[in-house]
C-alpha positions as CSV (number, residue, x, y, z in Angstrom):
1,X,100.5,103.7,88.0
2,X,98.5,104.5,84.7
3,X,96.3,107.6,85.3
4,X,93.4,105.7,84.1
5,X,93.6,103.1,86.7
6,X,93.8,105.7,89.3
7,X,90.7,107.3,87.8
8,X,88.8,104.1,87.9
9,X,89.8,103.3,91.2
10,X,88.9,106.7,92.6
11,X,85.5,106.7,90.9
12,X,84.8,103.2,92.5
13,X,85.6,104.5,96.0
14,X,83.8,108.0,95.9
15,X,80.3,108.6,96.7
16,X,78.2,111.3,98.1
17,X,75.9,108.9,99.9
18,X,76.2,106.4,102.5
19,X,74.0,103.8,100.8
20,X,75.6,100.4,100.5
21,X,74.8,97.2,98.4
22,X,74.9,94.8,101.3
23,X,73.0,94.6,104.4
24,X,74.6,93.9,107.5
25,X,72.9,92.8,110.8
26,X,71.5,95.7,112.7
27,X,73.4,94.5,115.7
28,X,76.6,95.9,114.3
29,X,77.9,99.3,115.0
30,X,77.6,101.6,112.6
31,X,81.1,103.5,112.2
32,X,82.2,106.4,110.1
33,X,86.0,106.7,109.5
34,X,88.3,109.5,108.5
35,X,92.2,109.1,107.9
36,X,95.0,110.6,106.3
37,X,95.6,107.4,104.1
38,X,97.5,107.8,101.2
39,X,99.2,105.8,98.5
40,X,102.3,106.2,98.5
41,X,101.9,106.5,102.1
42,X,103.0,109.2,104.3
43,X,103.1,106.7,107.3
44,X,101.9,103.1,106.9
45,X,100.6,102.9,110.4
46,X,97.5,104.3,108.3
47,X,97.4,100.9,106.5
48,X,97.6,98.8,109.6
49,X,94.7,101.1,111.1
50,X,92.5,100.6,108.2
51,X,93.2,96.9,107.7
52,X,92.2,96.3,111.3
53,X,88.9,98.6,110.8
54,X,87.9,96.2,108.1
55,X,88.8,93.1,110.3
56,X,86.7,94.0,113.6
57,X,83.6,92.1,112.9
58,X,81.4,94.2,115.2
59,X,81.7,97.2,112.9
60,X,79.5,98.3,110.1
61,X,81.6,100.8,108.3
62,X,79.1,103.2,106.5
63,X,81.9,105.4,104.9
64,X,85.6,106.3,104.8
65,X,86.7,110.1,104.5
66,X,90.1,110.5,103.0
67,X,91.7,113.4,104.7
68,X,93.7,116.4,103.0
69,X,91.9,116.5,99.8
70,X,94.6,118.4,97.6
71,X,97.2,115.4,98.4
72,X,94.7,112.8,97.7
73,X,94.7,113.6,94.1
74,X,98.3,112.8,93.4
75,X,98.6,110.0,96.2
76,X,94.9,108.4,96.2
77,X,94.1,106.9,99.6
78,X,91.2,105.2,97.4
79,X,93.9,102.4,96.1
80,X,94.1,100.8,99.6
81,X,90.5,101.2,100.3
82,X,89.6,99.5,96.9
83,X,92.0,96.9,97.8
84,X,90.5,96.1,101.1
85,X,86.9,96.3,99.6
86,X,88.2,93.8,96.9
87,X,89.5,91.3,99.5
88,X,86.6,91.5,101.8
89,X,83.9,91.8,99.0
90,X,82.4,95.0,100.4
91,X,81.2,98.2,99.0
92,X,82.3,100.8,101.8
93,X,82.1,104.1,100.1
94,X,84.9,106.8,100.4
95,X,85.3,110.5,99.5
96,X,88.1,112.9,99.5
97,X,88.0,115.8,102.1
98,X,88.7,119.5,102.2
99,X,91.8,120.6,100.5
100,X,92.7,123.6,102.9
101,X,93.1,124.2,106.7
102,X,89.9,125.9,108.3
103,X,90.4,129.7,108.9
104,X,88.6,129.5,112.2
105,X,87.1,127.1,114.8
106,X,83.7,128.0,113.4
107,X,84.8,127.7,109.8
108,X,82.2,125.2,107.7
109,X,84.4,124.9,104.7
110,X,81.8,126.0,102.2
111,X,84.2,128.2,100.2
112,X,86.5,125.3,99.4
113,X,86.3,124.0,96.0
114,X,83.6,121.5,95.0
115,X,85.8,118.7,94.2
116,X,87.0,118.6,97.9
117,X,83.2,118.6,99.6
118,X,82.6,115.0,99.2
119,X,84.2,114.0,102.5
120,X,81.8,116.5,104.4
121,X,78.8,115.3,102.6
122,X,79.5,111.8,103.2
123,X,79.7,112.7,106.9
124,X,76.4,114.5,106.8
125,X,74.5,112.3,104.6
126,X,75.5,109.2,106.6
127,X,74.4,110.9,110.0
128,X,70.9,112.0,108.2
129,X,70.1,108.3,107.0
130,X,71.1,106.8,110.2
131,X,68.3,105.0,112.2
132,X,70.5,104.9,115.2
133,X,73.8,106.8,116.4
134,X,76.8,106.5,114.3
135,X,80.1,106.3,116.1
136,X,83.1,108.1,114.4
137,X,86.8,107.2,114.4
138,X,89.2,109.9,113.3
139,X,92.8,109.9,112.7
140,X,94.6,113.0,110.8
141,X,93.7,116.4,110.5
142,X,90.0,116.1,111.7
143,X,89.3,118.9,109.4
144,X,86.2,117.5,107.4
145,X,84.5,116.3,110.7
146,X,85.0,119.8,112.3
147,X,83.7,121.5,109.0
148,X,80.7,119.0,109.4
149,X,79.9,119.8,112.8
150,X,80.0,123.4,112.1
151,X,77.4,123.3,109.3
152,X,75.1,120.9,111.3
153,X,75.7,120.9,114.9
154,X,72.3,119.7,115.8
155,X,72.6,116.8,113.5
156,X,75.7,115.8,115.4
157,X,74.1,116.1,118.7
158,X,70.9,114.1,117.7
159,X,72.7,111.2,115.6
160,X,76.6,111.1,116.3
161,X,77.6,108.6,118.8
162,X,81.0,108.4,120.5
163,X,83.9,110.3,118.8
164,X,87.1,108.5,119.0
165,X,89.8,111.1,118.3
166,X,93.4,110.2,117.6
167,X,94.9,113.5,117.9
168,X,97.3,116.0,120.4
169,X,99.6,115.9,123.3
170,X,98.1,115.0,126.7
171,X,100.4,117.2,129.1
172,X,103.0,119.6,127.3
173,X,101.2,122.8,126.0
174,X,104.5,123.8,124.4
175,X,104.4,120.5,121.9
176,X,102.2,120.6,119.1
177,X,101.4,117.3,117.7
178,X,101.6,116.5,114.0
179,X,97.6,116.0,113.6
180,X,96.9,119.2,115.4
181,X,99.3,120.9,113.2
182,X,97.5,119.6,110.1
183,X,94.6,121.9,111.1
184,X,94.7,123.7,114.6
185,X,91.4,125.4,114.2
186,X,89.5,121.7,113.4
187,X,91.2,120.3,116.6
188,X,89.9,123.5,118.6
189,X,86.3,123.1,117.0
190,X,85.9,119.3,117.9
191,X,87.5,119.6,121.4
192,X,85.0,122.4,122.2
193,X,81.9,121.0,120.7
194,X,80.6,119.3,123.7
195,X,80.0,116.1,121.9
196,X,80.8,112.6,123.3
197,X,84.6,112.7,122.7
198,X,87.0,109.9,123.4
199,X,90.2,111.6,123.3
200,X,93.3,109.6,122.5
201,X,96.4,111.8,122.6
202,X,99.1,110.7,120.2
203,X,101.9,111.6,122.8
204,X,102.3,112.4,126.4
205,X,105.3,114.4,127.4
206,X,106.7,115.4,123.9
207,X,107.6,113.5,120.7
208,X,107.8,109.7,120.9
209,X,107.0,110.0,124.6
210,X,104.3,108.1,126.6
211,X,103.8,109.0,130.2
212,X,100.9,107.2,130.5
213,X,97.8,109.3,128.5
214,X,98.6,108.4,125.0
215,X,98.2,105.7,122.9
216,X,101.8,105.3,121.2
217,X,103.7,102.0,120.9
218,X,105.8,100.2,118.6
219,X,105.6,96.7,117.2
220,X,107.7,94.6,114.8
221,X,105.8,93.9,111.6
222,X,106.5,89.8,112.3
223,X,104.7,90.2,115.5
224,X,101.7,92.0,114.0
225,X,101.4,89.8,110.7
226,X,102.8,86.3,111.3
227,X,99.3,85.0,111.6
228,X,97.6,87.2,108.9
229,X,96.3,85.8,106.0
230,X,98.7,85.9,102.7
231,X,96.2,87.9,101.1
232,X,96.6,90.9,103.7
233,X,100.3,90.2,103.7
234,X,100.5,91.1,99.8
235,X,98.3,94.4,100.9
236,X,101.0,95.6,103.2
237,X,103.6,94.5,100.7
238,X,102.2,96.8,98.1
239,X,101.6,99.8,100.4
240,X,105.2,99.6,102.2
241,X,107.0,99.2,98.8
242,X,105.1,101.9,97.3
243,X,104.2,99.8,94.5
244,X,103.1,101.4,91.3
245,X,101.6,98.1,89.3
246,X,97.9,97.6,89.3
247,X,96.8,97.3,92.7
248,X,94.1,94.8,92.4
249,X,96.2,92.3,90.1
250,X,98.9,92.6,92.8
251,X,96.5,90.8,95.5
252,X,96.3,87.8,93.2
253,X,99.9,87.1,92.9
254,X,101.7,84.5,95.3
255,X,103.6,86.0,98.4
256,X,107.4,86.6,97.3
257,X,109.1,85.1,100.1
258,X,112.0,87.6,99.9
259,X,109.4,90.6,100.1
260,X,107.8,89.0,102.8
261,X,111.0,88.5,104.9
262,X,111.7,92.2,104.2
263,X,108.3,93.4,105.3
264,X,108.4,91.5,108.5
265,X,111.9,92.6,109.5
266,X,110.5,96.2,109.9
267,X,109.2,97.9,112.9
268,X,106.2,100.0,113.1
269,X,105.1,102.9,115.2
270,X,101.4,102.5,116.0
271,X,98.7,104.7,117.9
272,X,95.3,102.9,116.8
273,X,94.6,99.5,115.6
274,X,93.4,97.6,118.7
275,X,92.3,100.9,120.5
276,X,89.3,100.8,118.1
277,X,88.0,98.0,119.7
278,X,87.1,100.4,122.6
279,X,83.7,101.0,120.6
280,X,82.8,97.6,120.7
281,X,82.2,97.9,124.4
282,X,78.8,99.9,125.2
283,X,78.8,103.2,127.0
284,X,82.3,102.7,128.5
285,X,85.1,101.7,126.0
286,X,87.8,99.9,127.7
287,X,90.4,97.3,126.6
288,X,92.9,95.0,127.9
289,X,95.7,97.6,128.2
290,X,93.7,100.9,128.5
291,X,90.7,102.5,129.8
292,X,89.2,106.0,129.5
293,X,88.9,108.7,132.5
294,X,86.7,111.9,132.6
295,X,88.5,115.0,132.6
296,X,87.9,118.7,132.1
297,X,90.4,120.5,129.9
298,X,90.7,124.3,128.9
299,X,91.9,124.8,125.0
300,X,93.2,127.9,123.7
301,X,92.6,129.2,120.4
302,X,96.3,128.3,119.6
303,X,95.3,124.5,120.2
304,X,97.4,124.5,123.5
305,X,95.9,122.7,126.4
306,X,96.3,124.9,129.9
307,X,95.4,124.3,133.3
308,X,93.9,127.9,133.5
309,X,90.4,128.9,133.1
310,X,91.0,131.4,130.5
311,X,89.1,129.5,128.1
312,X,86.0,127.6,128.4
313,X,86.5,124.1,130.0
314,X,85.4,121.0,128.0
315,X,84.7,117.6,129.4
316,X,86.1,114.6,127.6
317,X,86.8,111.0,128.0
318,X,90.8,110.6,127.8
319,X,92.7,107.5,127.0
320,X,94.9,106.0,130.1
321,X,97.3,103.3,129.9
322,X,96.7,100.7,132.5
323,X,100.1,98.9,133.0
324,X,102.9,100.9,131.1
325,X,105.1,97.7,131.0
326,X,102.4,95.3,129.5
327,X,101.0,97.9,127.2
328,X,103.0,97.6,124.2
329,X,103.1,93.6,124.2
330,X,99.2,93.6,124.9
331,X,98.6,95.9,122.1
332,X,100.6,94.1,119.8
333,X,99.3,90.9,120.6
334,X,95.6,92.4,120.4
335,X,96.3,93.7,117.0
336,X,97.8,90.5,115.7
337,X,94.7,88.7,116.8
338,X,92.5,91.0,114.9
339,X,94.4,90.9,111.6
340,X,94.7,87.2,111.9
341,X,90.9,87.0,111.5
342,X,90.9,89.6,108.6
343,X,87.9,88.3,106.7
344,X,89.0,87.6,103.1
345,X,85.9,86.8,101.0
346,X,85.1,83.5,99.6
347,X,86.4,83.2,96.1
348,X,88.1,86.5,96.1
349,X,89.3,87.4,92.7
350,X,90.8,90.8,93.3
351,X,88.3,92.6,91.4
352,X,86.6,95.5,93.0
353,X,82.8,95.6,93.4
354,X,80.9,98.4,91.9
355,X,78.3,100.5,93.7
356,X,74.9,99.8,92.7
């Protein structure tokens, strides 16, 4: 991809404020989103996640933090954000986050270079300008969210709503899950924060295991996308094949049947998508295949959960699968239904809208 095009796309998506051109109904739920979204991808489950986020009509997405800022320079997550903004006719702002791991659970990240401060500022500016509590969804390292909390904890207590966090291992203290490993101190900071945490462990019982308190499941692309609009299918082809052509022009091309068939043959590991709908239920998030239960946890400075009381206990709402046998199929069907209603803007031309 041409460097100039990457620069223009990033400039389009980056902002230090949470103001937006369009005004959405006040009944919608204000949401901040943080994701380790890249192009080329690390794991394209992140593309399924953010497409689902855009497709849930109850959400008023106020901003997107692009996790792991150093990697965002060479593999900009602003590209899929620009594509989804163009497809939906929205102007959701995005900013890249901190470049390095936090050095302690109380680190505010203020000593990191200026080009990587935008994500934390976006979080804080969004909370400051909010007239009601803002729910937060985070996948990836949680670094910017933890740093923002460390800078202004009282602002979080007053303006943050539910924090839906996809991270960690539910039961095995010897296994460190990938997102935790990205920034262990950030994980500790949030889990000890006392905020309204809805914790969604990625695994339960070790790698690729789900003993009932993790969100992990698998689905075929065919089952996820068979009802999706062709514009969204093109979005996934661009992502999965790590395309380097103009990302907005690509969305205007007809769907290549061979590439569509190749996409639909693949299988995807998933953790999020339909779980996002938990925030559409007031006070007590729940879904067809899952619920949340209140638990007390003790988290060491090494980011390992323990049953002892050697460390301060924290109370969180923890994810729980309702029916292990039905969980995967139910979540797949729910995700497919959301993506089938992906809101393609009338008269979509593939051109990004500029911030006013």
